[in-house]
N, CA, C and O atoms as CSV, one atom per row, in Angstrom:
chain,resi,resn,atom,element,x,y,z
A,1,UNK,N,N,0.789,-1.171,-0.026
A,1,UNK,CA,C,-0.081,-0.009,0.009
A,1,UNK,C,C,0.906,1.241,-0.042
A,1,UNK,O,O,1.912,1.288,0.666
A,2,UNK,N,N,0.557,2.213,-0.900
A,2,UNK,CA,C,1.237,3.446,-0.884
A,2,UNK,C,C,0.404,4.623,-0.328
A,2,UNK,O,O,-0.804,4.719,-0.543
A,3,UNK,N,N,1.137,5.540,0.419
A,3,UNK,CA,C,0.325,6.479,0.946
A,3,UNK,C,C,1.273,7.712,1.320
A,3,UNK,O,O,2.493,7.592,1.426
A,4,UNK,N,N,0.614,8.846,1.498
A,4,UNK,CA,C,1.422,10.090,1.944
A,4,UNK,C,C,0.707,10.802,3.099
A,4,UNK,O,O,-0.502,10.651,3.279
A,5,UNK,N,N,1.466,11.574,3.872
A,5,UNK,CA,C,0.821,12.270,5.048
A,5,UNK,C,C,1.616,13.485,5.200
A,5,UNK,O,O,2.844,13.423,5.260
A,6,UNK,N,N,0.910,14.700,5.271
A,6,UNK,CA,C,1.611,16.002,5.543
A,6,UNK,C,C,1.716,16.074,7.094
A,6,UNK,O,O,0.760,15.801,7.819
A,7,UNK,N,N,2.934,16.458,7.558
A,7,UNK,CA,C,3.266,16.511,8.867
A,7,UNK,C,C,3.452,17.989,9.328
A,7,UNK,O,O,3.900,18.827,8.546
A,8,UNK,N,N,3.141,18.262,10.465
A,8,UNK,CA,C,3.431,19.652,11.002
A,8,UNK,C,C,4.943,19.900,11.293
A,8,UNK,O,O,5.686,19.137,11.911
A,9,UNK,N,N,5.271,21.117,10.732
A,9,UNK,CA,C,6.659,21.512,11.027
A,9,UNK,C,C,6.733,23.059,10.923
A,9,UNK,O,O,6.242,23.632,9.951
A,10,UNK,N,N,7.335,23.718,11.905
A,10,UNK,CA,C,7.246,25.145,11.933
A,10,UNK,C,C,8.164,25.893,10.804
A,10,UNK,O,O,9.350,25.620,10.616
A,11,UNK,N,N,7.434,26.866,10.094
A,11,UNK,CA,C,8.092,27.634,9.008
A,11,UNK,C,C,8.516,26.778,7.768
A,11,UNK,O,O,9.274,27.236,6.912
A,12,UNK,N,N,7.993,25.512,7.708
A,12,UNK,CA,C,8.438,24.639,6.706
A,12,UNK,C,C,7.249,23.670,6.537
A,12,UNK,O,O,6.309,23.654,7.332
A,13,UNK,N,N,7.337,22.884,5.488
A,13,UNK,CA,C,6.339,21.827,5.138
A,13,UNK,C,C,7.124,20.563,5.329
A,13,UNK,O,O,8.253,20.452,4.852
A,14,UNK,N,N,6.542,19.600,6.025
A,14,UNK,CA,C,7.220,18.176,6.252
A,14,UNK,C,C,6.220,17.160,5.840
A,14,UNK,O,O,5.038,17.270,6.166
A,15,UNK,N,N,6.677,16.153,5.116
A,15,UNK,CA,C,5.859,15.032,4.681
A,15,UNK,C,C,6.450,13.684,4.935
A,15,UNK,O,O,7.656,13.513,5.111
A,16,UNK,N,N,5.606,12.788,4.946
A,16,UNK,CA,C,6.102,11.320,4.876
A,16,UNK,C,C,5.317,10.595,3.816
A,16,UNK,O,O,4.087,10.627,3.766
A,17,UNK,N,N,6.127,9.903,2.922
A,17,UNK,CA,C,5.636,9.176,1.833
A,17,UNK,C,C,5.931,7.750,1.936
A,17,UNK,O,O,7.096,7.453,2.201
A,18,UNK,N,N,5.117,6.861,1.781
A,18,UNK,CA,C,5.368,5.421,1.976
A,18,UNK,C,C,4.849,4.571,0.743
A,18,UNK,O,O,3.902,4.911,0.033
A,19,UNK,N,N,5.587,3.439,0.589
A,19,UNK,CA,C,5.128,2.511,-0.482
A,19,UNK,C,C,5.788,1.227,-0.250
A,19,UNK,O,O,6.804,1.159,0.442
A,20,UNK,N,N,5.203,0.113,-0.850
A,20,UNK,CA,C,5.751,-1.227,-0.827
A,20,UNK,C,C,7.069,-1.239,-1.644
A,20,UNK,O,O,7.963,-2.021,-1.322
A,21,UNK,N,N,7.200,-0.456,-2.611
A,21,UNK,CA,C,8.349,-0.356,-3.377
A,21,UNK,C,C,8.980,0.973,-3.410
A,21,UNK,O,O,8.275,1.953,-3.169
A,22,UNK,N,N,10.291,1.122,-3.694
A,22,UNK,CA,C,10.844,2.480,-3.706
A,22,UNK,C,C,10.139,3.350,-4.835
A,22,UNK,O,O,9.967,4.557,-4.665
A,23,UNK,N,N,9.716,2.661,-6.052
A,23,UNK,CA,C,8.911,3.412,-6.901
A,23,UNK,C,C,7.731,4.056,-6.399
A,23,UNK,O,O,7.530,5.262,-6.546
A,24,UNK,N,N,6.895,3.221,-5.769
A,24,UNK,CA,C,5.646,3.631,-5.133
A,24,UNK,C,C,5.928,4.832,-4.081
A,24,UNK,O,O,5.183,5.810,-4.018
A,25,UNK,N,N,6.985,4.679,-3.321
A,25,UNK,CA,C,7.180,5.688,-2.231
A,25,UNK,C,C,7.556,6.958,-2.869
A,25,UNK,O,O,7.182,8.025,-2.382
A,26,UNK,N,N,8.322,6.900,-4.003
A,26,UNK,CA,C,8.815,8.184,-4.785
A,26,UNK,C,C,7.571,8.780,-5.452
A,26,UNK,O,O,7.416,10.000,-5.499
A,27,UNK,N,N,6.650,7.885,-5.985
A,27,UNK,CA,C,5.377,8.491,-6.535
A,27,UNK,C,C,4.598,9.231,-5.461
A,27,UNK,O,O,4.009,10.277,-5.732
A,28,UNK,N,N,4.589,8.708,-4.266
A,28,UNK,CA,C,3.907,9.368,-3.097
A,28,UNK,C,C,4.610,10.738,-2.706
A,28,UNK,O,O,3.987,11.680,-2.218
A,29,UNK,N,N,5.908,10.750,-2.959
A,29,UNK,CA,C,6.643,12.073,-2.767
A,29,UNK,C,C,5.938,13.093,-3.790
A,29,UNK,O,O,5.529,14.185,-3.396
A,30,UNK,N,N,5.836,12.732,-4.943
A,30,UNK,CA,C,5.247,13.662,-5.965
A,30,UNK,C,C,3.838,14.086,-5.502
A,30,UNK,O,O,3.485,15.258,-5.633
A,31,UNK,N,N,3.029,13.154,-4.964
A,31,UNK,CA,C,1.710,13.462,-4.549
A,31,UNK,C,C,1.749,14.349,-3.328
A,31,UNK,O,O,0.878,15.207,-3.185
A,32,UNK,N,N,2.688,14.194,-2.465
A,32,UNK,CA,C,2.783,14.969,-1.253
A,32,UNK,C,C,3.297,16.288,-1.622
A,32,UNK,O,O,2.875,17.276,-1.020
A,33,UNK,N,N,4.227,16.408,-2.616
A,33,UNK,CA,C,4.680,17.801,-3.063
A,33,UNK,C,C,3.535,18.505,-3.665
A,33,UNK,O,O,3.319,19.676,-3.351
A,34,UNK,N,N,2.746,17.853,-4.549
A,34,UNK,CA,C,1.545,18.477,-5.200
A,34,UNK,C,C,0.531,19.041,-4.191
A,34,UNK,O,O,-0.008,20.136,-4.353
A,35,UNK,N,N,0.293,18.211,-3.109
A,35,UNK,CA,C,-0.525,18.656,-2.116
A,35,UNK,C,C,-0.063,19.870,-1.450
A,35,UNK,O,O,-0.782,20.857,-1.290
A,36,UNK,N,N,1.145,19.782,-1.067
A,36,UNK,CA,C,1.801,20.977,-0.286
A,36,UNK,C,C,1.831,22.245,-1.153
A,36,UNK,O,O,1.686,23.352,-0.633
A,37,UNK,N,N,2.007,22.098,-2.386
A,37,UNK,CA,C,2.132,23.346,-3.305
A,37,UNK,C,C,0.837,23.695,-3.863
A,37,UNK,O,O,0.740,24.683,-4.590
A,38,UNK,N,N,-0.213,22.936,-3.573
A,38,UNK,CA,C,-1.592,23.167,-4.006
A,38,UNK,C,C,-1.611,22.980,-5.455
A,38,UNK,O,O,-2.156,23.855,-6.127
A,39,UNK,N,N,-1.091,21.962,-6.034
A,39,UNK,CA,C,-1.114,21.766,-7.318
A,39,UNK,C,C,-1.833,20.412,-7.833
A,39,UNK,O,O,-1.616,19.844,-8.903
A,40,UNK,N,N,-2.702,20.047,-6.859
A,40,UNK,CA,C,-3.424,18.759,-7.153
A,40,UNK,C,C,-4.596,19.126,-8.178
A,40,UNK,O,O,-5.762,19.244,-7.802
A,41,UNK,N,N,-4.199,19.293,-9.473
A,41,UNK,CA,C,-5.202,19.419,-10.414
A,41,UNK,C,C,-5.200,18.283,-11.384
A,41,UNK,O,O,-4.545,17.280,-11.101
A,42,UNK,N,N,-5.894,18.346,-12.536
A,42,UNK,CA,C,-5.853,17.188,-13.383
A,42,UNK,C,C,-4.546,16.836,-13.964
A,42,UNK,O,O,-4.155,15.668,-13.956
A,43,UNK,N,N,-3.854,17.801,-14.468
A,43,UNK,CA,C,-2.603,17.574,-15.055
A,43,UNK,C,C,-2.637,17.588,-16.554
A,43,UNK,O,O,-2.601,16.498,-17.125
A,44,UNK,N,N,-2.698,18.635,-17.225
A,44,UNK,CA,C,-2.751,18.785,-18.687
A,44,UNK,C,C,-1.488,18.459,-19.476
A,44,UNK,O,O,-1.517,17.993,-20.615
A,45,UNK,N,N,-0.415,18.725,-18.816
A,45,UNK,CA,C,0.831,18.465,-19.561
A,45,UNK,C,C,1.738,17.482,-18.859
A,45,UNK,O,O,1.461,17.117,-17.716
A,46,UNK,N,N,2.826,17.030,-19.500
A,46,UNK,CA,C,3.711,16.201,-18.830
A,46,UNK,C,C,5.106,16.793,-18.936
A,46,UNK,O,O,5.384,17.589,-19.833
A,47,UNK,N,N,5.954,16.417,-18.048
A,47,UNK,CA,C,7.336,16.922,-17.981
A,47,UNK,C,C,8.203,15.661,-17.464
A,47,UNK,O,O,7.714,14.873,-16.654
A,48,UNK,N,N,9.450,15.516,-17.943
A,48,UNK,CA,C,10.215,14.482,-17.628
A,48,UNK,C,C,11.446,14.963,-17.042
A,48,UNK,O,O,11.831,16.080,-17.390
A,49,UNK,N,N,12.191,14.234,-16.128
A,49,UNK,CA,C,13.465,14.414,-15.560
A,49,UNK,C,C,14.129,13.191,-15.046
A,49,UNK,O,O,13.459,12.210,-14.723
A,50,UNK,N,N,15.500,13.214,-14.954
A,50,UNK,CA,C,16.247,12.182,-14.415
A,50,UNK,C,C,17.046,12.689,-13.189
A,50,UNK,O,O,17.486,13.839,-13.173
A,51,UNK,N,N,17.212,11.920,-12.272
A,51,UNK,CA,C,18.079,12.214,-11.095
A,51,UNK,C,C,18.840,10.899,-10.800
A,51,UNK,O,O,18.339,9.774,-10.823
A,52,UNK,N,N,20.188,11.226,-10.507
A,52,UNK,CA,C,21.080,10.137,-10.114
A,52,UNK,C,C,21.890,10.552,-8.986
A,52,UNK,O,O,22.398,11.673,-9.014
A,53,UNK,N,N,22.077,9.753,-7.963
A,53,UNK,CA,C,22.773,10.138,-6.792
A,53,UNK,C,C,23.315,8.945,-6.061
A,53,UNK,O,O,22.853,7.811,-6.192
A,54,UNK,N,N,24.388,9.287,-5.230
A,54,UNK,CA,C,24.981,8.295,-4.346
A,54,UNK,C,C,24.125,8.275,-3.038
A,54,UNK,O,O,24.000,9.332,-2.420
A,55,UNK,N,N,23.589,7.252,-2.627
A,55,UNK,CA,C,22.730,7.212,-1.342
A,55,UNK,C,C,21.222,7.626,-1.567
A,55,UNK,O,O,20.897,8.484,-2.388
A,56,UNK,N,N,20.403,6.997,-0.830
A,56,UNK,CA,C,18.965,7.357,-0.878
A,56,UNK,C,C,18.650,8.827,-0.389
A,56,UNK,O,O,17.878,9.543,-1.027
A,57,UNK,N,N,19.221,9.213,0.665
A,57,UNK,CA,C,19.126,10.686,1.107
A,57,UNK,C,C,19.432,11.568,0.175
A,57,UNK,O,O,18.701,12.536,-0.034
A,58,UNK,N,N,20.656,11.327,-0.570
A,58,UNK,CA,C,20.981,12.334,-1.582
A,58,UNK,C,C,19.857,12.268,-2.793
A,58,UNK,O,O,19.381,13.294,-3.279
A,59,UNK,N,N,19.527,11.076,-3.179
A,59,UNK,CA,C,18.500,10.945,-4.238
A,59,UNK,C,C,17.210,11.574,-3.936
A,59,UNK,O,O,16.590,12.127,-4.845
A,60,UNK,N,N,16.755,11.540,-2.749
A,60,UNK,CA,C,15.510,12.133,-2.275
A,60,UNK,C,C,15.662,13.691,-2.277
A,60,UNK,O,O,14.740,14.407,-2.670
A,61,UNK,N,N,16.809,14.177,-1.844
A,61,UNK,CA,C,17.136,15.565,-1.843
A,61,UNK,C,C,17.150,16.087,-3.294
A,61,UNK,O,O,16.544,17.118,-3.588
A,62,UNK,N,N,17.832,15.383,-4.182
A,62,UNK,CA,C,17.971,15.798,-5.568
A,62,UNK,C,C,16.621,15.735,-6.310
A,62,UNK,O,O,16.285,16.546,-7.172
A,63,UNK,N,N,15.923,14.750,-5.912
A,63,UNK,CA,C,14.527,14.446,-6.547
A,63,UNK,C,C,13.594,15.705,-6.355
A,63,UNK,O,O,12.973,16.260,-7.261
A,64,UNK,N,N,13.601,16.069,-5.002
A,64,UNK,CA,C,12.877,17.323,-4.617
A,64,UNK,C,C,13.359,18.504,-5.222
A,64,UNK,O,O,12.555,19.380,-5.541
A,65,UNK,N,N,14.688,18.653,-5.441
A,65,UNK,CA,C,15.145,19.803,-6.022
A,65,UNK,C,C,14.684,19.912,-7.580
A,65,UNK,O,O,14.394,20.982,-8.117
A,66,UNK,N,N,14.664,18.812,-8.140
A,66,UNK,CA,C,14.144,18.729,-9.539
A,66,UNK,C,C,12.608,19.175,-9.623
A,66,UNK,O,O,12.206,19.893,-10.539
A,67,UNK,N,N,11.883,18.757,-8.729
A,67,UNK,CA,C,10.413,19.223,-8.691
A,67,UNK,C,C,10.304,20.674,-8.449
A,67,UNK,O,O,9.457,21.307,-9.078
A,68,UNK,N,N,11.115,21.298,-7.555
A,68,UNK,CA,C,11.141,22.718,-7.347
A,68,UNK,C,C,11.681,23.357,-8.549
A,68,UNK,O,O,11.087,24.352,-8.964
A,69,UNK,N,N,12.758,22.918,-9.194
A,69,UNK,CA,C,13.249,23.498,-10.392
A,69,UNK,C,C,12.178,23.520,-11.570
A,69,UNK,O,O,11.960,24.512,-12.266
A,70,UNK,N,N,11.571,22.346,-11.691
A,70,UNK,CA,C,10.515,22.353,-12.671
A,70,UNK,C,C,9.428,23.309,-12.535
A,70,UNK,O,O,9.037,23.995,-13.480
A,71,UNK,N,N,8.905,23.359,-11.280
A,71,UNK,CA,C,7.925,24.452,-10.951
A,71,UNK,C,C,8.391,25.854,-11.150
A,71,UNK,O,O,7.625,26.689,-11.631
A,72,UNK,N,N,9.545,26.136,-10.821
A,72,UNK,CA,C,10.100,27.556,-10.929
A,72,UNK,C,C,10.388,27.859,-12.405
A,72,UNK,O,O,9.984,28.942,-12.830
A,73,UNK,N,N,10.996,27.085,-13.184
A,73,UNK,CA,C,11.509,27.404,-14.494
A,73,UNK,C,C,10.454,27.270,-15.492
A,73,UNK,O,O,10.448,28.007,-16.478
A,74,UNK,N,N,9.506,26.323,-15.294
A,74,UNK,CA,C,8.516,26.175,-16.365
A,74,UNK,C,C,7.130,26.810,-16.015
A,74,UNK,O,O,6.171,26.697,-16.778
A,75,UNK,N,N,7.072,27.441,-14.899
A,75,UNK,CA,C,5.891,28.162,-14.490
A,75,UNK,C,C,4.618,27.199,-14.316
A,75,UNK,O,O,3.498,27.510,-14.720
A,76,UNK,N,N,4.880,26.154,-13.753
A,76,UNK,CA,C,3.839,25.057,-13.694
A,76,UNK,C,C,3.685,24.581,-12.163
A,76,UNK,O,O,4.530,24.827,-11.303
A,77,UNK,N,N,2.588,23.925,-11.955
A,77,UNK,CA,C,2.470,23.254,-10.599
A,77,UNK,C,C,2.356,21.769,-10.962
A,77,UNK,O,O,1.738,21.332,-11.933
A,78,UNK,N,N,3.047,21.032,-10.032
A,78,UNK,CA,C,3.045,19.595,-10.196
A,78,UNK,C,C,1.664,19.075,-9.753
A,78,UNK,O,O,1.116,19.493,-8.734
A,79,UNK,N,N,1.101,18.102,-10.599
A,79,UNK,CA,C,-0.134,17.613,-10.327
A,79,UNK,C,C,-0.155,16.252,-9.741
A,79,UNK,O,O,-0.778,16.010,-8.707
A,80,UNK,N,N,0.523,15.360,-10.396
A,80,UNK,CA,C,0.569,13.942,-9.916
A,80,UNK,C,C,1.610,13.199,-10.801
A,80,UNK,O,O,2.020,13.683,-11.857
A,81,UNK,N,N,2.034,11.940,-10.291
A,81,UNK,CA,C,2.910,11.287,-11.073
A,81,UNK,C,C,2.375,10.579,-12.347
A,81,UNK,O,O,1.246,10.088,-12.358
A,82,UNK,N,N,3.146,10.538,-13.347
A,82,UNK,CA,C,2.607,9.680,-14.505
A,82,UNK,C,C,3.384,8.465,-14.637
A,82,UNK,O,O,2.766,7.415,-14.810
A,83,UNK,N,N,4.731,8.453,-14.578
A,83,UNK,CA,C,5.485,7.288,-14.683
A,83,UNK,C,C,6.800,7.529,-13.895
A,83,UNK,O,O,7.356,8.627,-13.915
A,84,UNK,N,N,7.262,6.500,-13.223
A,84,UNK,CA,C,8.469,6.517,-12.468
A,84,UNK,C,C,9.243,5.290,-12.555
A,84,UNK,O,O,8.692,4.207,-12.356
A,85,UNK,N,N,10.464,5.376,-12.834
A,85,UNK,CA,C,11.294,4.173,-12.891
A,85,UNK,C,C,12.443,4.291,-11.947
A,85,UNK,O,O,13.175,5.266,-12.116
A,86,UNK,N,N,12.700,3.526,-11.056
A,86,UNK,CA,C,13.710,3.450,-10.149
A,86,UNK,C,C,14.793,2.416,-10.482
A,86,UNK,O,O,14.480,1.247,-10.706
A,87,UNK,N,N,15.976,2.811,-10.515
A,87,UNK,CA,C,17.057,1.794,-10.889
A,87,UNK,C,C,18.249,1.888,-9.838
A,87,UNK,O,O,18.775,2.957,-9.528
A,88,UNK,N,N,18.624,0.611,-9.310
A,88,UNK,CA,C,19.807,0.688,-8.462
A,88,UNK,C,C,20.994,0.259,-9.311
A,88,UNK,O,O,21.119,-0.880,-9.760
A,89,UNK,N,N,21.840,1.237,-9.495
A,89,UNK,CA,C,23.017,0.959,-10.370
A,89,UNK,C,C,24.092,0.158,-9.629
A,89,UNK,O,O,24.777,-0.641,-10.267
A,90,UNK,N,N,24.265,0.323,-8.377
A,90,UNK,CA,C,24.969,-0.641,-7.530
A,90,UNK,C,C,24.417,-0.458,-6.141
A,90,UNK,O,O,23.314,0.064,-5.981
A,91,UNK,N,N,25.170,-0.884,-5.110
A,91,UNK,CA,C,24.567,-0.978,-3.788
A,91,UNK,C,C,24.305,0.444,-3.180
A,91,UNK,O,O,23.543,0.527,-2.216
A,92,UNK,N,N,24.904,1.576,-3.700
A,92,UNK,CA,C,24.683,2.985,-3.190
A,92,UNK,C,C,24.508,3.984,-4.235
A,92,UNK,O,O,24.538,5.170,-3.909
A,93,UNK,N,N,24.315,3.627,-5.544
A,93,UNK,CA,C,24.109,4.490,-6.556
A,93,UNK,C,C,22.793,4.131,-7.251
A,93,UNK,O,O,22.539,3.046,-7.775
A,94,UNK,N,N,21.971,5.230,-7.176
A,94,UNK,CA,C,20.695,5.067,-7.778
A,94,UNK,C,C,20.177,6.182,-8.777
A,94,UNK,O,O,20.649,7.318,-8.827
A,95,UNK,N,N,19.206,5.736,-9.515
A,95,UNK,CA,C,18.771,6.725,-10.624
A,95,UNK,C,C,17.192,6.517,-10.705
A,95,UNK,O,O,16.618,5.432,-10.614
A,96,UNK,N,N,16.652,7.654,-10.876
A,96,UNK,CA,C,15.276,7.795,-11.111
A,96,UNK,C,C,14.899,8.490,-12.418
A,96,UNK,O,O,15.326,9.625,-12.630
A,97,UNK,N,N,14.138,7.881,-13.283
A,97,UNK,CA,C,13.499,8.563,-14.484
A,97,UNK,C,C,12.055,8.851,-14.142
A,97,UNK,O,O,11.291,7.908,-13.936
A,98,UNK,N,N,11.649,10.084,-14.073
A,98,UNK,CA,C,10.362,10.462,-13.697
A,98,UNK,C,C,9.620,11.310,-14.784
A,98,UNK,O,O,10.192,12.177,-15.445
A,99,UNK,N,N,8.388,11.009,-14.902
A,99,UNK,CA,C,7.381,11.740,-15.716
A,99,UNK,C,C,6.268,12.252,-14.767
A,99,UNK,O,O,5.753,11.485,-13.953
A,100,UNK,N,N,5.915,13.491,-14.869
A,100,UNK,CA,C,4.909,13.996,-13.957
A,100,UNK,C,C,3.913,14.821,-14.797
A,100,UNK,O,O,4.260,15.431,-15.808
A,101,UNK,N,N,2.687,14.804,-14.330
A,101,UNK,CA,C,1.583,15.720,-14.954
A,101,UNK,C,C,1.701,17.079,-14.322
A,101,UNK,O,O,1.808,17.200,-13.102
A,102,UNK,N,N,1.683,18.042,-15.097
A,102,UNK,CA,C,1.653,19.424,-14.501
A,102,UNK,C,C,0.491,20.245,-15.104
A,102,UNK,O,O,-0.241,19.763,-15.969
A,103,UNK,N,N,0.342,21.485,-14.629
A,103,UNK,CA,C,-0.616,22.494,-15.093
A,103,UNK,C,C,0.150,23.773,-15.020
A,103,UNK,O,O,0.948,24.017,-14.115
A,104,UNK,N,N,-0.148,24.651,-16.095
A,104,UNK,CA,C,0.362,25.909,-16.200
A,104,UNK,C,C,-0.196,26.837,-15.036
A,104,UNK,O,O,-1.383,26.776,-14.715
A,105,UNK,N,N,0.674,27.671,-14.435
A,105,UNK,CA,C,0.149,28.509,-13.407
A,105,UNK,C,C,-0.568,29.629,-14.130
A,105,UNK,O,O,-0.026,30.239,-15.051
A,106,UNK,N,N,-1.844,29.903,-13.684
A,106,UNK,CA,C,-2.589,30.972,-14.323
A,106,UNK,C,C,-3.005,31.993,-13.190
A,106,UNK,O,O,-2.875,31.747,-11.991
A,107,UNK,N,N,-3.481,33.077,-13.664
A,107,UNK,CA,C,-4.028,34.092,-12.644
A,107,UNK,C,C,-5.175,33.431,-11.829
A,107,UNK,O,O,-6.045,32.684,-12.276
A,108,UNK,N,N,-5.018,33.829,-10.610
A,108,UNK,CA,C,-5.988,33.200,-9.621
A,108,UNK,C,C,-5.557,31.942,-8.852
A,108,UNK,O,O,-6.082,31.548,-7.811
A,109,UNK,N,N,-4.456,31.319,-9.548
A,109,UNK,CA,C,-3.864,30.223,-8.830
A,109,UNK,C,C,-2.744,30.855,-7.854
A,109,UNK,O,O,-2.133,31.873,-8.181
A,110,UNK,N,N,-2.527,30.220,-6.695
A,110,UNK,CA,C,-1.655,30.709,-5.673
A,110,UNK,C,C,-0.845,29.466,-5.278
A,110,UNK,O,O,-1.045,29.013,-4.151
A,111,UNK,N,N,0.060,28.854,-6.093
A,111,UNK,CA,C,0.851,27.790,-5.453
A,111,UNK,C,C,1.792,28.255,-4.477
A,111,UNK,O,O,2.337,29.358,-4.526
A,112,UNK,N,N,1.975,27.367,-3.565
A,112,UNK,CA,C,3.020,27.624,-2.436
A,112,UNK,C,C,4.503,27.521,-3.069
A,112,UNK,O,O,4.889,26.549,-3.718
A,113,UNK,N,N,5.177,28.521,-2.820
A,113,UNK,CA,C,6.653,28.551,-3.495
A,113,UNK,C,C,7.513,27.830,-2.447
A,113,UNK,O,O,7.539,28.182,-1.267
A,114,UNK,N,N,8.183,26.844,-2.924
A,114,UNK,CA,C,9.157,25.949,-2.191
A,114,UNK,C,C,10.529,26.564,-2.486
A,114,UNK,O,O,10.884,26.693,-3.658
A,115,UNK,N,N,11.353,26.967,-1.426
A,115,UNK,CA,C,12.733,27.374,-1.718
A,115,UNK,C,C,13.600,26.328,-1.891
A,115,UNK,O,O,14.346,26.337,-2.870
A,116,UNK,N,N,13.627,25.336,-1.022
A,116,UNK,CA,C,14.571,24.124,-1.198
A,116,UNK,C,C,14.181,23.102,-0.128
A,116,UNK,O,O,13.526,23.367,0.880
A,117,UNK,N,N,14.672,21.881,-0.476
A,117,UNK,CA,C,14.524,20.813,0.447
A,117,UNK,C,C,15.635,20.916,1.567
A,117,UNK,O,O,16.577,21.682,1.367
A,118,UNK,N,N,15.576,20.249,2.629
A,118,UNK,CA,C,16.600,20.324,3.551
A,118,UNK,C,C,16.916,18.814,4.054
A,118,UNK,O,O,16.073,17.917,4.028
A,119,UNK,N,N,18.077,18.679,4.456
A,119,UNK,CA,C,18.516,17.390,4.949
A,119,UNK,C,C,17.915,17.159,6.425
A,119,UNK,O,O,17.802,16.029,6.899
A,120,UNK,N,N,17.556,18.278,7.077
A,120,UNK,CA,C,17.064,18.304,8.452
A,120,UNK,C,C,15.770,17.322,8.424
A,120,UNK,O,O,14.822,17.497,7.659
A,121,UNK,N,N,15.857,16.364,9.277
A,121,UNK,CA,C,14.666,15.414,9.535
A,121,UNK,C,C,14.401,14.546,8.207
A,121,UNK,O,O,13.305,14.034,7.981
A,122,UNK,N,N,15.446,14.434,7.398
A,122,UNK,CA,C,15.178,13.631,6.216
A,122,UNK,C,C,15.340,12.174,6.590
A,122,UNK,O,O,16.232,11.821,7.362
A,123,UNK,N,N,14.521,11.365,6.072
A,123,UNK,CA,C,14.473,9.870,6.481
A,123,UNK,C,C,14.232,9.086,5.139
A,123,UNK,O,O,13.356,9.412,4.338
A,124,UNK,N,N,15.052,8.067,4.972
A,124,UNK,CA,C,14.814,7.119,3.932
A,124,UNK,C,C,15.072,5.698,4.412
A,124,UNK,O,O,16.193,5.198,4.321
A,125,UNK,N,N,13.996,5.032,4.939
A,125,UNK,CA,C,14.104,3.848,5.604
A,125,UNK,C,C,13.186,2.720,5.041
A,125,UNK,O,O,12.181,3.042,4.406
A,126,UNK,N,N,13.490,1.424,5.247
A,126,UNK,CA,C,12.640,0.358,5.065
A,126,UNK,C,C,12.107,-0.220,6.336
A,126,UNK,O,O,12.930,-0.785,7.056
A,127,UNK,N,N,10.910,-0.171,6.711
A,127,UNK,CA,C,10.483,-0.747,7.918
A,127,UNK,C,C,9.062,-1.426,7.801
A,127,UNK,O,O,8.106,-0.859,7.271
A,128,UNK,N,N,9.012,-2.682,8.338
A,128,UNK,CA,C,7.792,-3.269,8.291
A,128,UNK,C,C,7.080,-3.504,7.052
A,128,UNK,O,O,5.855,-3.449,6.934
A,129,UNK,N,N,8.093,-3.828,5.934
A,129,UNK,CA,C,7.601,-4.194,4.680
A,129,UNK,C,C,7.197,-3.008,3.779
A,129,UNK,O,O,6.497,-3.195,2.784
A,130,UNK,N,N,7.645,-1.774,4.139
A,130,UNK,CA,C,7.432,-0.607,3.288
A,130,UNK,C,C,8.537,0.350,3.406
A,130,UNK,O,O,9.201,0.427,4.439
A,131,UNK,N,N,8.771,1.141,2.289
A,131,UNK,CA,C,9.775,2.214,2.153
A,131,UNK,C,C,9.077,3.585,2.793
A,131,UNK,O,O,7.942,3.958,2.498
A,132,UNK,N,N,9.877,4.198,3.631
A,132,UNK,CA,C,9.387,5.384,4.305
A,132,UNK,C,C,10.385,6.518,3.841
A,132,UNK,O,O,11.599,6.408,4.009
A,133,UNK,N,N,9.815,7.577,3.267
A,133,UNK,CA,C,10.574,8.708,2.720
A,133,UNK,C,C,9.997,10.027,3.449
A,133,UNK,O,O,8.831,10.373,3.260
A,134,UNK,N,N,10.789,10.681,4.215
A,134,UNK,CA,C,10.351,11.917,4.847
A,134,UNK,C,C,11.345,13.002,4.422
A,134,UNK,O,O,12.506,12.740,4.108
A,135,UNK,N,N,10.807,14.271,4.430
A,135,UNK,CA,C,11.636,15.362,4.121
A,135,UNK,C,C,10.909,16.679,4.636
A,135,UNK,O,O,9.696,16.699,4.845
A,136,UNK,N,N,11.708,17.739,4.818
A,136,UNK,CA,C,11.230,19.050,5.081
A,136,UNK,C,C,11.556,19.880,3.923
A,136,UNK,O,O,12.654,19.817,3.370
A,137,UNK,N,N,10.527,20.729,3.517
A,137,UNK,CA,C,10.711,21.608,2.413
A,137,UNK,C,C,10.684,23.112,3.040
A,137,UNK,O,O,9.775,23.478,3.784
A,138,UNK,N,N,11.670,23.862,2.698
A,138,UNK,CA,C,11.563,25.327,3.240
A,138,UNK,C,C,10.687,26.087,2.271
A,138,UNK,O,O,10.810,25.983,1.050
A,139,UNK,N,N,9.784,26.869,2.880
A,139,UNK,CA,C,8.829,27.696,2.153
A,139,UNK,C,C,9.174,29.176,2.328
A,139,UNK,O,O,8.482,30.040,1.789
């Protein structure tokens, strides 16, 4: 089962995303990000990106940076995941190819602007049969 939950955190937004696989957990990261930034719309367009990093904490951090960059540079809000492929290149080197649905920011929309993710309180664990990804986003 995959799920996400928005957690309370002062002056920032914190979330926990879970899934039976790393792919499902990272898909829930996208859903949590969309909920936080108020981008949960239908998703008229798609955007793709790739992230590669040493270690899961670095991968989660870089993945969140790519979502922020996409929102900032393309003037879109992230709506939901379309396709996500997780590859373990070796025991500590990982790669994600992601495709997300987006919507163009229009007048009347007020998406929350995320400045950056932080390593503070970041968690990437496997417990009780599911992957748990937690992070704090500075707003």
